[in-house]
C-alpha positions in Angstrom: 100.4 148.0 119.2 97.3 149.2 117.3 94.6 146.9 116.0 95.9 147.3 112.5 99.4 146.5 113.6 98.2 143.4 115.5 96.3 142.3 112.4 99.3 142.7 110.1 101.7 141.0 112.5 99.2 138.2 113.0 98.9 137.6 109.2 102.7 137.8 108.7 104.0 135.8 111.7 101.2 133.3 112.4 100.2 132.0 108.9 98.8 128.7 110.1 96.8 130.1 112.9 95.6 132.9 110.6 94.4 130.3 108.1 92.5 128.5 110.8 91.1 131.8 112.1 89.8 132.6 108.6 88.5 129.1 107.8 86.8 128.2 111.1 85.2 131.4 112.2 84.6 133.1 115.6 82.1 130.5 116.9 84.3 127.4 116.4 85.2 125.4 119.5 83.2 127.6 121.9 84.6 130.8 120.5 88.3 130.0 120.9 89.1 131.7 117.6 87.2 134.8 118.6 89.5 137.9 118.6 92.5 135.6 118.2 94.8 138.4 117.0 94.0 140.3 120.2 94.6 137.2 122.4 98.0 136.5 120.9 99.4 139.9 121.8 97.5 140.3 125.1 100.5 139.4 127.3 104.1 138.2 126.9 103.0 134.9 128.2 100.2 134.5 125.6 102.6 135.6 122.8 105.1 133.0 123.8 102.4 130.3 123.9 101.1 131.2 120.4 104.5 131.5 118.9 105.2 127.9 120.1 101.9 126.7 118.7 102.6 128.3 115.3 106.0 126.7 115.2 104.4 123.3 116.0 101.8 123.7 113.2 104.6 124.8 110.9 106.4 121.5 111.4 103.6 119.6 109.8 104.0 118.2 106.3 101.4 119.3 103.7 99.5 116.0 104.1 99.5 116.3 107.9 98.4 119.9 107.8 95.5 119.2 105.5 94.5 116.2 107.7 94.5 118.4 110.8 92.5 121.2 109.1 90.0 118.6 108.0 89.5 117.3 111.5 89.2 120.8 112.9 86.6 121.7 110.3 84.5 118.6 111.0 84.6 119.0 114.8 84.3 122.8 115.0 81.2 122.5 117.1 83.1 120.6 119.8 84.5 122.0 123.1 87.8 123.8 123.6 89.0 120.5 125.2 88.5 118.8 121.9 90.4 121.6 120.1 93.3 121.2 122.5 93.4 117.5 122.0 93.5 118.0 118.2 96.2 120.6 118.4 98.2 118.2 120.5 98.2 115.8 117.6 100.3 118.4 115.8 102.7 118.5 118.8 102.8 114.7 118.6 103.8 114.8 114.9 106.7 117.2 115.8 107.8 114.9 118.7 107.5 111.8 116.5 110.0 113.4 114.0 112.4 114.0 116.9 112.1 110.5 118.3 112.6 108.8 114.9 115.7 110.9 114.5 117.0 110.1 118.0 116.5 106.3 117.4 117.9 106.5 113.8 114.8 105.0 112.3 114.6 106.0 108.6 111.3 106.8 107.0 109.9 108.3 103.8 107.0 110.1 105.3 104.7 110.4 108.3 101.0 110.1 107.5 97.7 110.1 109.4 95.3 107.2 109.0 92.8 107.5 106.1 90.0 109.8 107.1 86.4 108.7 106.3 84.3 111.4 104.6 82.2 112.5 107.6 83.0 110.4 110.6 85.9 110.5 113.0 88.7 108.0 112.8 88.0 104.7 114.6 89.5 104.5 118.1 91.8 101.6 117.0 93.8 103.8 114.7 96.9 105.7 116.0 97.4 109.3 115.0 100.6 109.0 113.0 102.3 106.3 110.9 106.0 106.4 109.7 106.2 104.8 106.3 109.3 103.4 104.6 109.2 101.7 101.3 105.4 101.5 101.4 105.5 99.7 104.8 104.6 101.0 108.3 107.8 101.0 110.4 106.6 103.0 113.4 103.4 104.4 114.9 102.4 107.1 117.4 99.3 107.5 119.5 98.6 110.9 121.1 96.6 111.3 124.3 95.7 114.4 126.2 95.1 113.9 129.9 93.2 116.6 131.8 93.4 117.0 135.6 90.1 117.6 137.4 86.9 119.6 137.5 88.6 122.0 139.9 91.4 122.4 137.4 88.8 123.1 134.7 87.3 125.9 136.7 90.7 127.4 137.2 91.5 127.0 133.5 88.2 128.7 132.5 88.7 131.6 134.8 92.2 132.2 133.6 91.2 131.8 130.0 88.7 134.7 130.4 91.4 136.8 132.0 93.9 136.1 129.2 91.2 136.9 126.6 90.6 140.2 128.4 94.3 141.0 128.3 94.7 140.5 132.1 97.3 138.4 133.9 96.2 135.0 135.1 95.5 134.1 138.6 98.1 132.2 140.6 97.5 129.9 143.6 99.5 128.1 146.2 101.0 124.9 144.9 101.1 121.5 146.6 103.9 119.7 144.7 102.0 116.5 144.2 99.7 115.0 141.7 96.7 113.1 143.0 96.4 109.3 142.8 93.3 109.9 140.6 95.4 111.7 138.0 97.9 108.9 137.9 95.0 106.5 137.4 93.9 108.7 134.5 97.3 108.5 133.0 97.3 104.7 133.3 93.9 104.5 131.7 95.1 106.5 128.7 98.2 104.5 128.4 96.2 101.3 128.4 93.9 102.6 125.6 96.9 103.8 123.6 98.6 100.4 123.9 95.5 98.7 122.6 95.3 101.1 119.6 99.0 100.5 118.8 98.7 96.8 119.2 96.1 96.8 116.4 98.6 98.1 113.8 99.6 95.2 111.5 103.1 94.4 110.6 106.5 94.2 112.3 107.0 97.7 113.6 110.4 99.0 114.8 108.9 101.5 117.2 105.6 102.2 118.9 105.2 105.6 120.7 102.7 106.9 123.1 102.8 110.7 123.4 101.0 112.0 126.4 100.2 115.7 127.0 99.5 116.2 130.7 97.5 119.3 131.5 98.2 120.3 135.1 98.7 123.4 137.2 101.0 125.9 135.6 103.4 125.9 138.4 103.3 122.2 139.0 104.3 121.6 135.4 107.7 123.2 136.3 108.4 121.3 139.6 111.3 118.9 139.0 110.1 116.4 141.6 106.7 116.1 139.9 108.3 115.7 136.5 110.7 113.0 137.8 107.9 111.1 139.4 105.8 111.1 136.2 108.8 110.0 134.1 109.5 107.1 136.5 105.8 106.2 136.5 105.8 106.0 132.7 109.1 104.1 132.4 107.6 101.3 134.5 104.9 100.9 131.8 107.3 100.7 128.9 108.3 97.3 127.3 109.8 96.0 124.1 109.7 98.4 121.3 107.2 100.7 123.1 108.3 104.2 124.1 106.2 106.5 126.3 107.0 110.2 126.4 105.1 112.9 128.2 104.9 116.7 128.0 103.6 118.6 131.0 102.0 121.9 130.5 99.4 124.3 131.8 96.2 124.4 129.7 94.9 127.8 130.8 95.9 129.6 127.6 93.9 127.1 125.5 
């Protein structure tokens, strides 16, 4: 595919990513948006990832999309990690819609908390609120959990390979997650519970959505997935639901 063909396909098939690419510029988030059209079509793996990301962004309501763009614009000098955390808020919105439907909880709209003109939201406010009849009936907090410094080095190395159009490295997998990573999960859950507890009113549902960034292969090991699910189930109570999505971060 020629450069012009990539550009045309990018504009046609990735409208939300194209809008961010045009608005934020090449230097935003440590250059993540630099040569984005090339990165998307570099490999089948990268194309699949970006297609999923575009689909997630497309699930946002107009209000949610404007809120996310505003956050990205205000924090464009931050790291790629911060970008990933913000994009995961969009994934949380999509999952929130699914959970509300699964639990048959009606709502009029899902909205973010009010954003101050220049500062980030306070840490006590969850990411998303489901509103019905002017009242909050459910809330979701999104947390992104990163693995380790060693994982960061692996991610950085593979990110450069992906951007160069090369295949990522692979490594031998030990099908376990460290106790330290489980401690990180617990810490994020504790903080999320505190944020959700600060929401006023009698809510029908509270949701913690965790995105766990781990080894690409480990994310697909059923034993690891089952252990994480059981670990999180033990921390649920009352109207609180905890859901997790395990993925590799190296394309981010």
